[in-house]
C-alpha positions in Angstrom: 38.7 60.6 -31.6 35.8 60.5 -33.9 32.8 59.1 -31.9 31.0 58.6 -35.1 33.5 56.1 -36.3 31.7 52.6 -36.5 34.7 50.9 -34.7 34.3 53.3 -31.8 30.5 52.7 -31.6 31.2 48.9 -31.5 33.7 49.4 -28.7 31.2 51.6 -26.7 28.5 48.9 -27.1 30.8 46.1 -25.9 31.9 48.0 -22.9 28.3 48.9 -22.0 27.2 45.2 -22.4 30.1 44.1 -20.2 29.1 46.6 -17.5 25.5 45.3 -17.5 26.7 41.7 -17.2 29.0 42.5 -14.3 26.1 44.4 -12.6 23.9 41.3 -13.0 26.5 39.0 -11.6 27.1 41.3 -8.7 23.3 41.5 -7.9 23.0 37.6 -8.1 26.0 37.3 -5.7 24.5 39.8 -3.4 21.3 37.8 -3.3 23.1 34.6 -2.5 25.3 36.2 0.1 22.4 37.9 1.9 20.4 34.7 1.8 17.5 36.2 -0.2 17.6 33.5 -2.9 15.7 30.2 -2.8 16.3 28.3 0.4 16.5 24.6 0.9 14.0 23.1 3.4 15.7 23.5 6.8 14.4 20.0 7.9 16.0 18.5 4.8 19.3 20.2 5.6 19.1 19.1 9.3 18.4 15.4 8.4 21.2 15.4 5.8 23.6 16.5 8.5 22.3 13.9 10.9 22.8 11.1 8.4 26.3 12.4 7.5 27.3 12.5 11.2 25.7 9.1 11.8 27.7 7.6 9.0 30.9 8.5 10.8 29.7 6.9 14.0 28.7 3.7 12.2 32.2 3.5 10.8 34.1 4.1 14.0 31.7 3.9 16.9 31.0 1.1 19.4 28.2 -1.4 19.0 26.0 0.6 21.4 26.8 3.9 19.6 25.9 2.3 16.2 22.6 1.0 17.6 21.8 4.4 18.9 22.5 6.0 15.5 20.3 3.5 13.7 17.4 4.3 16.1 17.9 8.0 15.4 17.6 7.2 11.7 14.2 5.6 12.4 12.9 9.1 13.5 13.9 10.9 10.3 11.3 11.8 7.6 13.5 11.5 4.5 14.5 7.9 4.0 15.7 8.6 0.5 19.1 9.6 2.0 19.8 6.1 3.1 20.0 4.6 -0.4 23.0 6.8 -1.2 25.2 4.7 1.2 24.1 1.2 0.3 27.4 0.7 -1.5 29.6 2.0 1.3 32.6 -0.3 1.8 31.9 -0.5 5.5 29.4 -3.3 6.3 28.3 -1.5 9.5 27.2 1.5 7.4 25.3 -0.7 4.9 23.6 -2.6 7.8 22.5 0.7 9.3 21.2 1.9 6.0 19.3 -1.3 5.2 17.8 -1.4 8.7 16.6 2.2 8.4 15.1 1.5 4.9 13.2 -1.5 6.3 11.9 0.5 9.2 10.6 3.2 6.9 9.2 0.6 4.5 10.7 2.6 1.6 9.6 0.6 -1.4 11.7 2.8 -3.7 14.7 0.9 -2.4 13.4 -2.5 -3.3 15.5 -2.9 -6.5 18.6 -1.7 -4.7 18.1 -4.2 -1.8 17.4 -7.1 -4.3 20.7 -6.3 -6.0 22.6 -6.0 -2.8 21.3 -9.3 -1.5 22.8 -11.1 -4.5 26.1 -9.2 -4.4 27.2 -9.4 -0.7 28.6 -12.3 1.3 28.4 -10.9 4.8 25.9 -13.0 6.8 24.6 -10.3 9.1 24.2 -7.9 6.2 22.3 -10.5 4.2 20.1 -11.3 7.2 19.3 -7.6 7.6 18.5 -7.2 3.9 16.1 -10.2 4.1 14.3 -8.7 7.1 14.0 -5.3 5.4 12.7 -6.9 2.2 9.9 -8.5 4.3 9.1 -5.0 5.7 9.0 -3.4 2.2 6.9 -6.3 0.9 7.6 -5.4 -2.7 6.8 -8.5 -4.8 9.9 -8.0 -7.0 11.8 -9.6 -4.2 9.9 -12.9 -4.1 11.7 -14.7 -6.9 15.1 -13.8 -5.3 14.0 -15.0 -1.9 12.7 -18.3 -3.3 16.0 -18.8 -5.2 17.9 -18.4 -1.9 15.5 -20.7 -0.1 16.0 -23.5 -2.6 19.8 -23.1 -3.1 21.6 -25.6 -0.9 24.9 -23.7 -1.4 23.5 -20.7 0.5 24.5 -20.5 4.2 22.1 -22.6 6.1 21.1 -20.1 8.8 20.2 -17.7 6.1 17.8 -20.2 4.4 16.1 -21.0 7.7 15.0 -17.4 8.1 13.5 -17.0 4.6 10.2 -18.8 5.0 8.9 -16.4 7.6 9.9 -13.5 5.3 8.1 -15.1 2.4 5.0 -15.5 4.5 4.7 -11.7 4.7 3.9 -11.7 0.9 0.9 -14.0 1.3 -1.6 -11.2 0.9 0.0 -9.9 -2.3 -0.2 -11.0 -5.9 2.9 -13.1 -5.3 0.9 -15.4 -2.9 0.8 -18.3 -5.4 4.6 -18.2 -5.8 5.1 -18.4 -2.1 2.7 -21.3 -1.7 4.3 -23.2 -4.5 7.8 -22.6 -3.1 6.7 -24.0 0.3 5.1 -27.1 -1.3 8.2 -27.7 -3.4 10.5 -27.6 -0.4 8.4 -30.2 1.4 8.4 -32.6 -1.5 11.9 -32.0 -3.0 13.9 -31.5 0.2 11.8 -33.5 2.6 14.9 -35.2 4.0 15.9 -31.9 5.5 13.6 -31.9 8.4 15.0 -28.8 10.0 14.5 -26.7 6.9 11.0 -28.1 6.4 10.2 -27.2 10.0 10.8 -23.6 9.2 8.8 -23.9 6.0 6.0 -25.3 8.3 6.2 -22.1 10.3 5.9 -20.1 7.0 2.8 -22.2 6.2 1.4 -21.5 9.7 1.9 -17.8 9.2 0.4 -17.9 5.6 -2.6 -20.1 6.5 -6.0 -18.7 5.4 -9.2 -20.2 4.1 -8.1 -19.7 0.5 -5.1 -21.9 0.7 -6.0 -24.4 3.5 -6.9 -27.2 1.0 -3.6 -26.8 -0.8 -1.5 -27.1 2.4 -3.7 -29.9 3.9 -2.4 -32.1 1.1 0.9 -32.1 2.9 -0.4 -33.2 6.2 0.8 -36.8 5.8 4.4 -35.5 5.1 4.3 -33.1 8.0 3.0 -35.7 10.4 5.7 -38.1 9.3 8.4 -35.5 9.8 7.1 -34.6 13.3 7.1 -38.3 14.4 10.6 -38.9 13.0 11.9 -35.8 14.7 10.4 -36.8 18.0 11.9 -40.2 17.8 15.4 -38.9 17.0 15.6 -35.7 19.1 12.5 -35.5 21.3 10.1 -32.6 21.5 12.5 -29.9 20.6 11.9 -26.7 18.7 12.0 -28.3 15.3 9.4 -30.9 16.4 7.3 -28.0 17.9 7.3 -26.1 14.6 6.0 -29.2 12.7 3.5 -30.3 15.4 1.9 -26.8 15.7 1.4 -26.6 11.9 0.0 -30.1 11.9 -2.5 -29.3 14.7 -3.6 -26.1 12.9 -4.1 -27.8 9.6 -6.1 -30.6 11.3 -8.6 -28.1 12.6 -9.7 -27.5 9.1 -10.5 -31.2 8.3 -14.1 -32.0 7.6 -15.9 -34.2 10.1 -16.2 -36.9 7.5 -12.5 -37.1 6.9 
């Protein structure tokens, strides 16, 4: 064989290059096998495993076991894991994820919760989402909550819980939207005394010097509702909601009024 032949030189070069490539791959594999390469945060690995194991319990465990898992999620430091399971077909899994997101006040999940609230029909899941939205207090949720509050086709029990959640936004830039929504319910759906009584609670929770005058305009309506409820059902919880709000608003009246 003539080693000076160009074809033989090319073959020698290709073999040499292949050997170098194989050595590199062997070295990389050795690093990975011996654990000398970049390592993932052990806490991140541990919490991912906790979430994965918890998911299985949420799917097949008892109510007590599911509650225990959710409480375990409250102690984790990486709430970003929970968003990965918001579309799980099992409502128990989604409820657990939403509850954990709310506890951690993970604002990065606001858009996902807004979307989920509009997509699902399960009452308990929707209720959990609304609670979590109030904990996140991301103002992107306010128009959606107001829409649910005004929509008479939405399950009644769900609507009754919305005013107190909306009240949590009263110190944000969405305050005017919340105040306007409460005012519109009192004027447009005043025949629904029960709903208005929960709006009265929202007003009571939202009350501050800045908006007192706005809400005092609705004192005559609230007094009338309280009197009517007392006549029809006595001093029940609905009457109490209205009466406490009336009393609080009356404290702000000027001596000359």
